[in-house]
N, C-alpha and C positions, 0 to 999 in steps of 0.2 A: 504493499500499500504506500509505503514511503517512497519507493522508486517511482510509482505512478505520479505522486504529487510533485516529485522533483522534475519528471519529464514534462508535466503540464506547466510548471513554472518556467521552463526553458522555451516554451512555445511563444509565438508572437503575441502581443497584447490583444490583437483582434481575434485570433483563434482562441486564446484563453478566455476572453469574454464570451465568445460564442459557445464554447464547451461548458462554461460556467452556467449560462442560461439554460442550455440543454440538459445539464445535470439537474438543475433545480426543477426543470419541467418533467423530470422522470426518465430522461434518456441518459444513462450513466456512460459517458464517453471518457476513456482513459487516454487515448492518443488521437491525434488529428491526422496521422499518416494514412490510415485506411480511407477516411472520408475524403481527404484532399486528393489522393490518387484516384479514387473511384469517380469523383466528380469530373476530374480532368480526363479520365479514360472515356467516360460517357460523352463529354463534349467533343473529344477528338473523333470518336466513332460517329457521332451525329454529323459533325462537319464534313467528314469524308463521305458519308452516305448522301447528304444533300448536295455537296459540291457546289455550293452557291456562294458567290463572292460576298453578297450582303451578309450571309450567315457567318462566313469566316471573319469579316470585319467586326461584326457584333461580338462574336466570341473572343476575338483577339483583344478588343477594347475592354470587355469584362475581365479577361485574364490579366491584362496589365493593371487594372485597378485593384484586383485581388492581390496580385504579386507584390504590389507596393507595401502591403501590410503583412507580408510573410517573411519568415526567416529563410536563410539560405537552403536549409534542408527541405523546407516545405516547397520552395520554388523548384528544386530539383524534382521532387515527387510530382509536382503539378506538370512540369514539362515532360517528364517521363510518361506520365499517364496519358497526356494528350497525344504524344507521338506514337505510343504503343496502340492506343485506341484507333487512330487513323490507319496505322499499318495493318491492324487486324482486319478492318473492313476492306481495305484495298486488296489484301491478300485473298480474302473470301470472295470478293467480286471477280478477281482475275481467275481464281482456281475453281470456283463453283458456279457463281451466278451467270457470268457471261457464257461459259460452256453449255450451261443448261438452256439459255435463251437461243444459242446457236442451233439447237436441235429442233427449233420450231419448223413444222411441216415435213420433217424427215421420218422415214420408216425405221423401226427398230424392233428387235426381238427382246421382249422384256420377260424375264423369269423372276418371280418373286412370290412373297407370301401375303395372303389376305390378312390385314390387321384390323380392319373396321368395315362395317356395313351400314349404309343409310338407305332408306326407302323413300323415293320421291313419289309424286303423283302418278297415278296409273300403275302403281306397283313397280316402277322402274327402279332398279338397284344401282347404287353407287358404291363401288368397292374401293377401299384404300389399299393400294398395292405397294409393298416395300420391296424395292428392286434396286439394281445397280445400273448406273448410266455414267459413262465417261470416268469410271473409276471411283464414283461416289455412290454411297447408299442414300437413296432418296425415296420419298413417299409421293405417289401419284394417285390422283383420283381417276378411276376408270368408270365412265358412264356406260354400263353394259347394255347391249341391245336386248329386246324383249325375248329373243330366242335363246339367249344364254341361260343354261340351267342354273338354278340357285346354287350359290357357293357358300361355304362356311368359313368362319375365321380360323386361321391356321393352315388352310389349304394352300398348296403351292401350284401356281399356274404359269403357263408360258403363252404369251400373246405375240401375234404379229400385229404391231400397233403403229398408228401414225400419231406422232407427238404434236400437240398443239399448244402454243403459248397462251397463257392466261392473260387476256387483254382487259384493260379497264373499260367498263361499260358505264355510260353516264347514269344509267338507272341504279346500278348497284356498284359499290366499291369492292368488287370481287378481287381484282388484281392486288389491291393494297392489303386486303385481309389475308389472302393466300401468301403474299410475299412475306408478311409478318410471321408466317409459319414455315418459311423456307421452301415454298412450293411455287414453281414458275411454269410448270407444264401440266397438261391434262391429256387424257386419252378419251376421245369420242368415237373413234373408228378403230376397231380391233377385232381380230378373230381369235378364238380360243383354240390353240393347237395341242395343248397338253394340260392335263389336270391330275394332280396327285393329292389324294385325301390326306387330311391331317392325321398324324400318328403320334401316339404317346400323350402324355399329360400336357395341356396347354392352359396356364393360368388365365390368359386373355380370353380363350374360348369359354372357359368355365364362368368367368366373371360376366362375359357378354350374355351367356344363357341365363345367368341369375338375374341380371338387369332386365332382360326381356320378360322373365317370369314376374318380377315385381311390377314392371310397366303394364303387363296384361292384367294383373290384379287391380291396379289403379284404374285402368280403362273400364273394367267390368263393374266398378263400384260407383262411378260418377260420370256425369256428362263429359263430352270430349273437350269442351273449352276449359273446364276446371281440371280435368285430367292433364291436358296439355300444360297448364300453368304449374301444377305440382311436379310434373316431369321436368319442366324447365328449371324449377327451383332446386330439384333434387339432383339431376344429372347434367344440367346445362343443355338438354336436348330441346331445342325450340322448334322442331319440325311440326309439332302439333299445336304450338302456341298461336292463337289467332293473331292476324296482323294488327287489328285494331287494339288488342290488348298490349301487344309489344310496343306499339306507338304511344299508347297511354302511359305505359311504365316509363318510357324514355322522357316523355314530356313532364311527368311527375317527379323525375329524378330518382326513381327506384329501379331502373333497368338493371342495375348491378345484381339484384337478387335473382335474376334469371340466368346469370353467368356464374358457373362454379368458380369461386375465387377464395381468397383468404377468409372471408366471412363464413363461407360454408365449411371450410376446413376447421376453423375455430369451433363452430357448432358441433361438427362431427367429433372432434377431440374432446369437447365438453361432455357429450353423451357417453363417449367411450370411457372417459375418466370416471364419471359417475358409476358406470357399470363395474369397472375394475375395482373401485374403492368398496363397492358392496361385496365384491368377491374377496376382499382382504388383501389385495395386491399392494406391495410397498410402493412408496413414492418413486424410488429408483426403478422399480420394475415397470411402473406406469410410464415413466419417461422412455424406457427401452422399447416398450410395446407400441408406443405412439409412432415410432419411425416406420416399422413395417405397415402399420395401419394406414398411415398417410400415403404410402406408396400404393397400397391396394386400392384406396379410395380414388387415387389419380387414375389407375387403370380402369376402375369401374365407371367413372364419369367421363364425359367428353374432355380430353386433355386440352388445356389452353395455356397461353403465356402467363396469364395472371395466376393460374393454378400452380404452375411451376415455380413462379416467384414466391407465392405464398407457402409452398411446400418447403422451399429452401429456408425461408425465414422461420417457419415453425420448427423445422428440424434443428436449426441453429439455436433457437430459443429453448427447445427441449433439452438439447445436449449441454447447455450452459449449466443446468441444474446437476447434471452428472459429475461435473468437475468443480462443484461448489462455487460457481460464478453467477453473477446476476446478468439477466438478459439486457441488451441495449438496443432499443428500437432503431435508432439512427444507424448504428454500426451494422446491425443485422440487415437493414434495408440496403446499405451500400454493398455489403458482401453478396447479397442476393442479386443485386443489379450486376455486379461484376461477374459472378458465376454464370448468370443467364446470358449475358452478352458475350462472354468468353467462349462458351460452348455453342452458342447459337447467335452469331452477330446479326442475323437478319431480324431479330426481335426489335432492333432499334427503330424499325419502320412500323411497328405494331401499335395501333391505337390502344389495344387491350393492355399492353405492357405499360404504356405511359399513364393510362387511367388508373391502373393497379398501383403503380409506384406513387402517383400523386395522392391517391386515396390513403395509402398507408402513411405517407409523410404527413398528411393532414390530420389523421386520427391518432397517430402515434407520436408525432413531434410537435406540429404547429398547435393543435388543440390543447394539449397539456400545458404548453408554454403560455398560450394566451389566457387560459383560465386558471392558472396556478393560484393567483391571489384573489380570485373572485369568490365572495361568500354570499350565500343566499339559498334560494330553493334549488333542489336538485334538477327540477325540470328546466329552470332558466339556464343553469350551467350546461345541461345536456344540449339545449337548443343552441347556445353559443358555440359549443363544440361542433355541432353539426354545421353551423355557419362557417366555421373554420375549415372543415372538411370540404364543403362546397367551394369555398374560395380557393383551396389548394387544387381541386379538380378542374375548376373553371378554365384555366389556360389550355390544358390538354384537351378538354372537351370541345372548346371552341375551335382551336387550331386544327384538330384532327377530325372532328365530327361536324363542325360547322354550327353547333348549337349547344346550349346548356340550359338546364332547368333552373328557373328562379324560385320554384316552390320546393326544391329538394330538401331544405332543412325542415320545413313544416311536414312534408309527406314522409320523410324518414322518421320524424318524431311520432307521427300519428298512425301511419300505415305499416311501417317497417315492423313494429311489434307483432302485428297479425301475420306478416310473412314469416317472421322467426318462429311463431307457433306452428305454422304449416311445415316449415323445414324440420322442426323437431319431431313432429308427427311422422314425417317422411323417413327420418333417420331411425326412429323406433321401428318402423316397418322394415327398413333395410337391415337393421342389426338383428332383428328377431326372425328373419326369414318369412315375413308376412303374417306373423301371429297376431299383430296388433291391427289387422285389417278392419276390425270392427270400428276403428276410429276414423276410417275414411269418409263416412257421411259427414262427420263434424268438419273434416278437412274440406270437403266440397262446399259446405256452407261458408267457411272462412274464405275460400277462394272466390266465391261469388261476391262476398262483401269486399274483398280486396280489389277485384276487377271493377266493381261499381265505384268504389272510392277513387281509384286511379283514373277511371274515365271521367268522373266529375272534376277532379283536379286538372286534368288535361284540357277540359273545355273552358276553364276559367280564363279570362283575358290576361295577357301578359304572364302566362304560365311558364313560358320558355322564351329565351332570346336566341334568335337566329342571326348569325353574322357570316356574310359571304365576302365582304369587302377586304381586299388585301391591305388597305391602309389601316383599318381597325385592327386587323390581326398583327400588323407590325407594332402598333401602339401597345397591344396586349403583351407581346414579347418583351418590349422595352420595359414596360411596367413590371413584369415578372422578374426580369433580371435585376431591376432596381430594388425591388422588395427583398429578393434573396440576398442581395448585397447588404441591405440594412440588417437583415437577420445575421449575416456573417459578421458584421461589425458589432453585434451584441447590443442592438438598440432595445430599450425597454418596451414593455407590452403596449402602453398607451400610444407612444409615437408610432409604433409599427401599425397599430390599429388605425391611426389617423392616416398613415401612408396608404394602407389598403383601401380606406374609404376614398381618399383622394384619387387613387388609381381607378376606382370604380366610377367616380364622377367624370374623370377624364375620358374613359372609354365610352360612357353613356353620351357625353357631349359630342365626341367624334361620330358616334353612330347616328345621333340625331341630325348632325350637320350633313352627313352624307345622305341620309334619308330625305332631308329637305332638298338637297341638290338633285336627287333622283326624280323628284317631282317636276323638275324643270326640263327634263329631257325625255326623249322617247327611246324605249328599249325594245329591241326585237330579238328574241331567242329562237333560232331555227334548230330544232331538236330532232333526234332520231338516229337510226342506224341504216342498215341496208333495207331499202324499200319502205322505210318509215320516215315520215316527215310531219311535224306539227310546229306551228308558229305561235309563240306566246308574245303578245304585244302589250306593252305598258306605256301609258302616256298620261301625264297630269292626273295621277291617282286612279286611272282606270286600267283594267286588265281584260284583254280579250284573247281567247284561245281559238285559233283557227286550225282545225284538223285538215290536212292536205291530202292524205293518201288512204284514209279509211282502213287502217290496219289496227288490230287490237292493242298492239304494243305502244301505239302513240300515247295512250292514256298514261302509261308508266313513265314515259319521258316528261310529259306535262306535270304529272303529280310530283316527280322529283324536283322539277324546277320551282314549282309553287312552294314546296316544303323548304327548299334551300334558301328561298328569298322571303320566307315568312308571309306569303300571300294566302289568305283564307277566304277571300271573296273575289268572285269573277263577275264582271259586268255582262259579258256575253260569251257563250260557248257555241261555236259554229261547227257542227258535225257534218261529215261527208255522207255517212250511211250507218246502217244498223250495226256493223261490226265494231266501228269505233264507239258508237253509243253504248253498247254493252260494256266495253272496257272502261269508259268514263264513269258509268254507273257504279262500277265496282271500286275503281281506284280513287275517285274524288268524292267519296261518301262524306267526308268531313268538310267539304268546300261548298259554300253557298253561291249560287249563280242567280243573277237577276233575270236572265233570259237564256233559254236553250233552243237552238234552231237546228232542225234536220233539213239538209238540202235535197235529199232524195226521199220521196214518200215511200213508206213501207208499212207493213203491219206493226203496230205498236200499241200495247195495252194502255188504255187511258189512265189506269191507276198507277202506272210505273213512272217514276220520276228520275231525273238525272240532276245531281247537285241541288236537290230540293225543288226542282221545277219540272213540270211535264213538258216534253219537247213540243215545239210548234213547227209544223211542216211548211216549208217555203213553197209557194205556188210556182215561182220561177226558179231558173237555175242560177240566177244571180242574186246575191245578198248584198245590200248596201246599208252602211251605218254612217251617219254624218252628224256633225255639229259645227260650231263656229270655226274651230281650229283643227278639227280632225275628221278625216273621212276614210272609209274602208269599203272596198268592193271585192268580193270573192266570187269567182265563177270557175267551174271545172276545178282545176288544180292551181289556179292562179290567184294571187292576192295583190291588189293595187292599193297603196297607202299614200295618203297625203297628210302631212302634219306641218302646219304653218307653210313655209316655203320649201319643205323637203318632200321629194317624190321618190317612193320606193316601190320596186316591183319584185315580188316573190313568185317564181314560176318554175315549172318543170324543165328538165334539161333540153327538151326539144321545142319548148313553147317560145313564143315571141313576147318579149317584155314590152311595156308601154314605151312609146317613142320619147316621151319627156322625162323618163326615169333618171334620177341622179344616181341611184344605187340599184343594182340588179343582183338578186340572190337566187342562184339556181340550185335545185336538188334533183336527184335521180336515183338510179338503182345502186350506185356506190354509196359508201358510208361517209363520203366527204361532200361538202357544199362549197360552191364557188361564189365569192362575193366580189363583184366588180364595182369599184367606187372611184369614179372620176379618173379612169385610166389605170388605177391600181387594182391588182387582183390578189385576193387572199383565199386560201383553201384550207379546209379542216372540217371536222365534225362537231356538232353541238356548239355552234357559234353564237356569240352575243354581240349585237351591234348597239352602240349608244350614240344617239343623234342629239346634237344641240340645236337650238332654234336657228342659228346662223348657217346650218347645213353641215357643219363639221361632224365627223363620225370617227369612232374608234371601234376596232374589231378585236375581240378577245374570246377566250374559251368560256362557255357558260358554266363549266364545272370548276 
């Protein structure tokens, strides 16, 4: 203990102050080397991954300010961590990522073992195949054809497959999510040439069968919506979770309960500890049994980045008691971050990883520090702690997901206890082999109450904030770096709280200013992929959706754009035909439209509505909307727009645009659109055009 105090005394004043405050907050940190090295390692890894000059300049400036307050030893650790972190990503990128991407579109013979099975709509199976490519062991998702016979976990198969790169789709951030798991390729087209049944004992196969048995028991005891919710809470399996429930949970700020993470592992270990104590197991024996139990739980649930991070932290925390040491939240978090990124550098691009790390930092470090000297009711202190957690998660949530819930502290205080009760019921069912199945009706009632409460919270005005502006995101990054620097300097709680409040006001001010600016311009988003095209037009507070190709997927693109830009009301929805109408009826169920028009008359039930309105059939093939400053005319697959002095023509690849058009936007069978603007041509998919009243225009990606 004396050596520890001596080493702390030799640290720089800034680090000593920071460690002192963290110690008082409940995070007992003995040395700053681990934290200093890990933060620099993560910054270097992130800078190499983004490879953006602005990020490099920002991190360099932050590093210079920090290094001014460090000792020579700490500076060496900081530089060493940053260099090694960047080197690890560059090595991974050159040795693994780029060779994998180079296999896009190529044929390969893949021999591997089935490690996981998912069932999609129409009973189509998706198998996770662990195989070798270019000298590396990788996991590939194989979307098997209907004629492929059912396979089992543990079976070895050989495929003649065509490898396809996972590409980003505007509707879903699939490529980003899969890249965070180290997956860059998929198999859509393959023939099964050899199949070898699994032999011997396979823990993965046994656990999968056990999980399916418990899932079937849950499905038999309650409606599908409630069963899907409890399966998501228990296993992280969201295939049966209704889309509206998932969206409501995200808007209410309790979406983390449907992702198996540290929260679930803590609950699991709590139930296990209670059972072992009743059996008379010693404290040391409980700690030893927790480690294999955590590993088994990871195999049983859907593995994720947050689960791996939580498992490392929990095992470090449990092992501390074996050696007579106290656990340290900050150090455990840093070690978990280092081990996760060392063994899997690709997690640096995972939203799940950053949300998990931010949440643990908020609940384990920031909240205890900010509430240390607060006295009063327990509920008030818990609410303030939840506000600290939300503040810690806010940057990662906005930067990586584009949105953050403003009701998260309230919903976590009121709704989360009900979710915890359901999780405990689920774990009792899991640990007793289904013997507590008589409790499932009670679980179903709680799940219905949770879904209703989350849905009510999501419908409240200002329940969440959606930020898509790059300027606001830059302000958030700068504010986050500044606040972390204040914490590093050991600033007391009240000035830090004032700084956080000031940062929130600054971000809100920038968002409001940009929103006001957007009211003075016209925006046209041309969205879609191959053979899909839909235009979302916003001008002076009005939003009009013009479906151009009458394909069901158009609604998915429009719904994504409305969600990302926080638009909940549409002035007019112009539909081409019945196929698109059905898609909008499903995807825009939470959006209100003042008018819905169908351009082609067809059989439509008079009691069916789209966006809250019964569609009106147009007698002519041409639809016109006009007022003093704005006019729109749509006919066939062409849209003619006039806003003030700006003339825009949106047309198919073979159509003739208006003669007086200042800007021509063409779409066709390809996934790219061509924008011709006063002699300049831009090409790309899912483009966003911003027009000012003077006719000037900027072209950028809508995503």
